[in-house]
C-alpha positions in Angstrom: 10.0 19.5 15.1 6.5 20.5 14.0 4.9 23.3 15.8 2.3 22.0 18.1 -0.5 24.3 16.7 0.4 22.6 13.2 0.4 19.1 14.3 -2.3 16.5 13.2 -5.0 15.7 15.6 -6.5 12.1 16.0 -9.3 12.8 13.4 -6.5 14.4 10.8 -4.1 11.2 11.3 -7.1 8.9 10.9 -8.1 11.0 7.8 -4.5 10.5 6.6 -4.4 7.0 6.9 -7.8 6.0 5.5 -7.3 8.5 2.7 -3.9 6.8 1.6 -5.4 3.3 2.2 -8.3 3.9 -0.1 -6.0 5.5 -2.5 -3.7 2.6 -2.5 -5.6 0.4 -5.2 -8.7 -1.0 -3.9 -10.2 0.2 -7.1 -8.2 -2.3 -8.8 -7.3 -5.1 -6.4 -10.9 -6.2 -6.0 -10.7 -7.9 -9.6 -7.2 -9.3 -8.8 -8.5 -11.1 -5.4 -11.5 -12.3 -7.3 -9.4 -13.9 -9.9 -7.4 -15.8 -7.4 -10.2 -17.1 -5.0 -13.6 -16.7 -7.0 -17.0 -16.1 -5.2 -15.6 -15.8 -1.7 -13.4 -12.8 -2.5 -15.3 -10.6 -0.2 -14.2 -12.6 2.9 -10.3 -12.5 1.8 -10.6 -8.7 2.9 -11.7 -9.5 6.1 -8.8 -12.2 6.6 -6.6 -9.1 5.1 -7.7 -7.1 8.0 -7.2 -9.5 10.6 -3.7 -10.1 9.4 -2.9 -6.5 8.9 -4.3 -5.9 12.7 -1.7 -8.3 13.8 1.1 -6.7 11.8 -0.1 -3.3 13.1 0.6 -4.4 16.7 4.4 -4.2 16.0 4.2 -0.8 14.5 2.1 0.6 17.3 4.5 -0.7 19.8 7.2 0.8 17.9 5.6 4.1 17.5 4.7 4.4 21.3 8.2 3.6 22.0 9.9 5.7 19.4 7.3 8.4 18.1 9.0 10.0 15.4 8.7 11.1 11.6 11.2 8.4 10.9 8.4 5.5 10.8 9.5 2.3 9.4 13.2 3.5 8.7 13.7 4.5 12.5 12.2 1.1 13.6 14.6 -1.0 11.4 17.4 1.0 12.6 16.6 0.6 16.3 16.0 -3.0 15.7 19.3 -3.6 13.4 21.3 -0.7 14.0 23.0 1.3 11.0 24.1 -1.0 8.3 23.0 -3.1 5.4 20.0 -5.2 6.7 18.3 -1.7 7.7 19.1 -0.1 4.4 17.7 -3.2 2.5 14.6 -3.3 4.1 13.9 0.3 4.2 14.7 0.5 0.5 12.2 -2.6 0.0 9.7 -0.3 1.8 10.5 2.8 -0.4 10.1 0.7 -3.5 6.9 -0.9 -2.5 5.6 2.7 -1.9 6.7 3.6 -5.5 4.7 0.9 -6.8 1.9 1.6 -5.1 2.1 5.0 -6.8 2.3 3.2 -10.3 -0.3 1.0 -9.4 -2.6 4.0 -8.4 -1.4 5.9 -11.6 -2.5 3.1 -13.7 -5.7 2.6 -12.1 -6.4 6.4 -12.9 -5.9 5.5 -16.3 -8.1 2.5 -16.2 -10.9 4.4 -14.6 -10.5 7.6 -16.5 -10.9 5.7 -20.0 -14.1 4.3 -19.2 -16.0 7.5 -19.7 -14.7 7.9 -23.4 -15.0 5.5 -26.2 -11.7 4.8 -27.6 -9.8 1.6 -29.3 -6.9 0.0 -27.9 -7.6 1.2 -24.3 -4.8 -0.4 -22.7 -2.2 1.5 -24.8 -3.7 4.7 -23.2 -3.4 3.6 -19.6 0.5 4.1 -19.2 0.0 7.4 -20.9 -2.7 8.7 -18.3 -0.6 7.2 -15.4 2.5 9.1 -16.5 0.6 12.3 -17.0 -0.6 11.8 -13.4 2.6 11.1 -11.9 4.0 14.2 -13.7 1.3 16.4 -12.1 1.9 14.9 -8.7 5.8 15.8 -9.1 4.9 19.5 -10.4 2.6 20.1 -7.2 5.1 18.6 -5.0 8.2 20.2 -6.1 6.2 23.6 -6.1 5.1 22.9 -2.4 1.2 23.5 -3.2 -0.2 24.1 0.3 -3.9 23.8 -1.2 -3.3 20.4 -2.0 -1.7 19.9 1.5 -4.8 21.4 3.3 -7.3 19.7 1.1 -6.0 16.1 2.2 -8.9 15.7 4.7 -11.5 17.0 2.3 -10.4 14.5 -0.4 -10.2 11.7 2.6 -13.7 12.5 3.4 -14.9 12.3 -0.3 -13.2 8.9 -1.0 -14.5 7.2 2.3 -18.1 8.7 2.0 -18.3 8.2 -1.8 -17.3 4.5 -1.6 -19.1 4.0 1.4 -22.2 5.3 -0.2 -21.6 3.2 -3.4 -21.5 -0.1 -1.1 -24.3 0.9 0.8 -26.4 1.7 -2.4 -25.1 -1.4 -4.4 -26.2 -3.7 -1.4 -29.7 -1.9 -1.2 -30.4 -2.4 -4.8 -28.7 -5.6 -5.9 -29.2 -7.4 -2.5 -26.8 -9.5 -0.7 -25.1 -12.0 -2.8 -26.0 -15.6 -2.5 -23.2 -18.3 -1.9 -25.3 -21.2 -2.1 -23.0 -23.1 -4.6 -19.7 -22.0 -3.0 -19.5 -24.9 -0.7 -19.8 -27.5 -3.2 -17.2 -25.7 -5.4 -14.7 -25.4 -2.5 -15.2 -28.9 -1.5 -14.2 -30.2 -4.8 -11.5 -27.8 -5.7 -8.3 -28.7 -3.9 -6.7 -25.3 -5.1 -9.2 -23.2 -3.2 -7.0 -22.9 -0.2 -3.8 -22.0 -1.9 -5.5 -19.4 -3.9 -7.3 -17.9 -0.8 -3.9 -17.9 1.0 -2.5 -16.3 -2.4 -5.0 -13.8 -2.5 -4.5 -12.6 1.1 -1.3 -10.9 -0.1 -3.3 -8.8 -2.3 -5.8 -8.1 0.4 -3.1 -6.9 2.7 -1.5 -4.6 0.2 -5.1 -2.8 0.2 -4.5 -2.0 3.9 -0.8 -1.3 3.8 -1.3 2.5 3.7 -1.5 2.4 7.4 2.4 2.6 7.8 1.9 6.1 6.5 0.6 7.0 9.7 3.8 5.9 11.4 5.9 8.0 8.8 4.3 11.1 10.5 4.7 10.1 14.0 6.5 13.3 15.0 3.8 15.5 13.3 0.9 13.9 15.5 -0.4 15.4 18.7 0.3 12.9 21.6 2.1 10.4 19.4 2.5 7.7 22.2 -1.5 7.4 22.2 -2.7 8.8 18.8 -0.5 7.0 16.6 -2.0 3.6 17.8 -5.6 4.6 17.8 -5.1 6.2 14.3 -4.0 3.0 13.0 -6.7 0.9 14.7 -9.3 3.2 13.6 -8.0 3.6 9.9 -8.1 -0.3 9.6 -11.4 -0.9 11.1 -13.1 1.8 8.9 -11.6 0.5 5.7 -12.4 -3.3 6.5 -16.2 -2.2 6.7 -15.9 -0.2 3.5 -13.9 -2.8 1.7 -16.0 -5.9 2.6 -19.3 -3.8 1.8 -17.9 -3.0 -1.3 -16.9 -6.4 -2.3 -20.2 -7.7 -1.1 -21.7 -4.8 -3.5 -19.9 -5.8 -6.4 -20.5 -9.6 -5.9 -24.1 -8.8 -5.9 -23.9 -6.8 -9.2 -21.5 -9.2 -11.2 -20.6 -12.8 -11.8 -17.0 -13.7 -11.0 -16.3 -14.0 -14.4 -17.1 -10.6 -15.3 -15.2 -9.3 -12.3 -12.2 -11.0 -13.6 -12.9 -9.6 -17.2 -13.2 -6.2 -15.9 -10.5 -6.7 -13.2 -8.9 -3.4 -13.9 -11.9 -1.2 -13.6 -14.2 -3.6 -11.5 -16.0 -1.0 -9.6 -17.2 0.9 -12.3 -18.2 -2.1 -14.3 -20.4 -3.3 -11.3 -21.8 0.3 -11.2 -23.4 -0.1 -14.7 -26.2 -3.0 -14.0 -27.3 -1.2 -10.8 -27.1 2.5 -11.3 -26.7 2.8 -14.9 -24.8 5.5 -16.7 -25.1 8.1 -13.8 -23.5 5.1 -11.4 -20.5 4.8 -13.8 -19.5 8.6 -13.7 -20.1 8.8 -9.9 -17.7 5.9 -9.6 -15.1 7.2 -11.9 -15.1 10.5 -10.4 -14.6 9.2 -7.0 -11.7 6.8 -8.4 -10.1 9.9 -10.2 -10.3 11.8 -6.7 -8.8 8.7 -4.9 -5.8 8.0 -7.2 -4.9 11.8 -7.8 -4.8 12.7 -4.0 -3.1 9.2 -3.4 -0.5 9.5 -5.9 0.3 13.3 -5.0 0.5 11.8 -1.0 2.5 8.9 -1.8 5.1 10.6 -4.0 5.5 13.0 -1.0 6.0 10.3 1.5 8.2 8.1 -0.3 10.5 10.8 -1.6 10.8 12.0 2.2 11.5 8.4 3.2 14.2 8.4 0.5 15.8 11.7 1.6 15.8 10.6 5.2 17.4 7.4 4.4 20.1 9.6 2.3 20.8 11.8 5.6 21.0 8.4 7.7 23.9 7.4 5.3 21.7 4.3 4.4 21.9 5.4 0.7 24.2 7.8 -1.2 23.9 11.5 -0.9 21.2 12.8 -2.9 22.0 16.4 -2.9 23.1 17.8 -6.3 22.4 20.8 -8.4 19.0 19.7 -9.1 16.2 20.7 -6.7 14.7 17.9 -4.6 16.6 15.1 -5.8 14.8 12.4 -3.8 11.6 13.7 -5.6 13.2 13.6 -9.0 14.5 10.0 -8.5 11.1 8.6 -7.0 9.0 10.2 -9.8 11.2 8.8 -12.3 11.3 5.3 -11.0 7.4 5.7 -10.5 7.3 6.8 -14.2 9.5 3.7 -15.5 7.4 1.1 -13.7 4.2 2.5 -15.1 5.2 2.1 -18.4 6.8 -1.2 -18.6 4.6 -3.0 -15.8 0.9 -3.9 -15.8 -1.3 -3.5 -12.7 -1.3 -7.2 -12.1 2.7 -7.4 -11.9 2.8 -4.3 -10.4 0.4 -5.2 -7.5 2.2 -8.6 -7.0 5.7 -7.4 -6.8 4.8 -4.6 -4.5 2.9 -7.2 -2.4 6.0 -9.5 -2.2 8.6 -6.6 -1.3 6.1 -5.4 1.4 5.9 -8.7 3.1 9.5 -9.1 3.2 9.7 -5.5 5.1 6.9 -6.5 7.3 8.7 -9.9 8.4 11.8 -8.0 9.1 9.9 -5.3 11.4 8.2 -8.0 13.4 11.7 -10.0 13.8 13.3 -6.8 14.9 11.1 -6.3 17.5 11.3 -9.9 18.5 14.7 -10.5 18.4 16.5 -7.2 19.4 14.2 -5.2 21.4 12.7 -6.9 23.9 14.4 -5.2 26.8 13.6 -1.8 25.4 9.7 -2.0 24.0 6.6 -3.6 26.1 4.8 -6.2 24.0 3.5 -9.5 23.9 6.0 -11.8 21.7 3.1 -14.3 20.7 1.6 -11.4 18.4 4.9 -10.9 16.3 5.3 -14.5 16.2 2.2 -15.1 14.8 2.4 -12.2 12.3 5.6 -13.7 11.1 4.3 -17.1 10.5 1.3 -15.7 8.7 3.3 -13.3 6.6 5.7 -16.1 5.4 2.9 -18.8 4.8 1.0 -15.8 2.6 4.5 -15.1 1.0 5.4 -18.3 0.1 2.1 -19.4 -1.4 1.7 -16.3 -3.0 5.2 -16.5 -4.7 4.5 -20.2 -5.8 0.9 -19.2 -7.2 2.5 -16.2 -9.1 5.1 -18.4 -10.5 2.9 -20.6 -12.0 0.8 -18.1 -13.5 3.3 -15.6 -14.7 7.1 -16.6 -13.7 8.2 -13.0 -14.7 6.7 -11.9 -11.2 8.6 -13.7 -9.0 11.9 -13.4 -11.1 11.6 -9.6 -11.2 11.1 -9.5 -7.6 13.9 -11.7 -7.0 16.2 -9.8 -9.3 15.1 -6.4 -7.6 15.9 -7.8 -4.2 19.3 -9.0 -5.4 20.1 -5.7 -6.9 19.1 -3.8 -3.7 21.3 -6.1 -1.4 24.1 -5.8 -3.8 23.8 -2.1 -4.0 23.3 -1.6 -0.4 26.2 -3.9 0.7 28.7 -2.0 -1.8 27.6 1.1 -0.6 28.0 0.3 3.0 31.7 -0.7 2.4 32.2 2.7 1.4 31.8 4.5 4.6 32.0 1.9 7.4 35.3 1.2 9.6 37.3 -2.1 9.4 34.6 -3.7 11.9 31.8 -2.8 9.7 30.5 0.0 12.1 29.0 3.1 10.8 28.5 6.2 13.0 25.2 7.6 12.8 23.2 10.5 14.5 20.5 9.0 16.3 18.3 12.2 16.9 15.4 12.0 14.7 
């Protein structure tokens, strides 16, 4: 239990939520969303915020009833009990968090390289990404309190920096014109499918709000402040994302955004602010990605360690110090080396949506007598998640079959490994004894 005088206030938990969200890939997701939906990509972030708000309802209700640092792992356990189902979906959450680290690490490489003139830029991106993850490992393993105490400062730098870029971009570039969009949409039957698929990536830009639930036991008055923190964080990020998207749209054409999709914000700063704007954008991106990876490595390794203590994954204690951290960083490095930004974002979105559906269904199906909530909202959230997930998988299968195949392979591997492990310590009835005090 965290001492009361060291707990996060409402402002602190909002800083945590917005800091993780803004550090979780908006710098690269902007271009990927534009690639799927075209000129209306700013509206996709509004839709993503609405869907995220519906999803957040279940997490808020869970947190109000079971405030703890168990977060998603505890929500799943309360709904499904100890066993394979809880382990599988908790691991999907864990893997999606590690993928977010790889996404942000590669984003760090893509933006940092905009400041230097080198050939074969793409070959250096994973190198810089691995360096960042290694630095995050060193900081986490040493327990550097300076980084922990600077979390609020970096969150403010990210939020204010991106907000100023958005406002300045709109002031200089003007509000973009959508005069031709109506006719394009009317004559393009694939637009709706692309829009729905793009919503999956927009949701990924907001998924950092779940970090707040993972720190429920560390927040003052969690029954009240966890919910408020989620609502305020999502609202702040919505305003910033939409304003930023409009600013990018006013500076670059869709084809230019797609061509520079891995560093779209930096590219958009050039015609409006020149070289100074490029430097400012890249510096903000570096602050966002560095702090985001450090925080995400801490949170995900903590989740893995908790799953080990819950007997949902094998015991991770060994002669190595902090085995969950070592495992997390190793997996993040492998993903950073072998997958590009588009694939990492897509697979992460698939895993996150699957886990999100499980959270809503668990609340709806198993906890009606324990948690007070309106069942229509999680039902709507499930319907939207399923629609977006199916559409996204279909679109990605046509564009890059490797993405859904790797996602399916990863899902089968997680289910098989979890089921095999469960058999090692459950009774003849498939029941497992587990301490519920978390």
